[in-house]
Every structure is written in structure tokens, then in C-alpha cells.
C-alpha positions, -999 to +999 in steps of 0.1 A: -287+604-508-300+630-533-332+624-551-330+636-587-363+638-607-375+665-631-383+672-667-349+664-678-351+630-663-383+624-680-400+613-649-374+588-640-359+590-604-322+589-601-304+587-568-269+605-561-247+598-531-239+630-511-201+640-516-194+636-478-209+603-475-191+592-508-159+606-493-164+589-458-169+556-477-138+559-495-120+565-462-135+535-449-124+514-477-090+525-474-077+515-508-048+539-522-070+549-553-098+559-528-075+580-506-060+597-537-096+605-549-105+620-515-072+640-514-083+656-549-118+663-535-104+679-505-078+699-524-106+713-547-126+725-517-155+702-523-160+689-488-159+703-452-136+690-423-164+698-400-190+681-419-169+650-423-162+646-386-197+654-378-211+629-400-188+600-391-206+600-356-239+590-373-223+558-389-227+526-371-191+514-369-168+503-340-153+533-323-119+521-332-128+524-369-144+557-366-112+570-350-090+557-378-111+576-402-109+607-379-073+605-381-073+602-418-094+633-421-074+652-398-043+646-418-058+663-450-050+696-461-082+716-461-067+748-471-084+754-505-080+789-516-100+798-549-081+809-579-084+846-586-103+856-617 
């Protein structure tokens, strides 16, 4: 989680889920719409395969479920190439 608080928030604290954690949660849910979301996030180069695979080890889940998520991550196309300007 990322804490957000500055003059623009007028002293109110907001919390944002870090994108790698968000993507891992969506892999865990396994819903078609979440997997499509992840495909788009990966395609835009917003997450790193290495960070996803490393972070899944920190989650308290049965090893079989972790392995299913690793398989989903490995099946993604992480070959993002930024557009030429």
C-alpha cells in the first residue's frame, strides 16, 4: 500500500494498492475480466515479471495456488516496447 497525503489531499490520507499487488490479487481471483485487465497492464509494460514472481513468495497461500499464479504470470507476454516518438 502506498500512503498519499499532501497539500492536494488537504491533510486527508489516502491509500493506494501498489500495482504489482493489485495484479497478483487479480491473478488470484481468476475471473475472466481480471485476467483481461492483467493482460492489458502487462502489455503496457506497467509491471515486471520478476517483481510479480518475487512478490508471490511473500503471500501466505498454499504452494499449489502460488504455482497456479506463477503459471499465469509465465504465460503473459512481457515484451513491451515503448512507441517511438
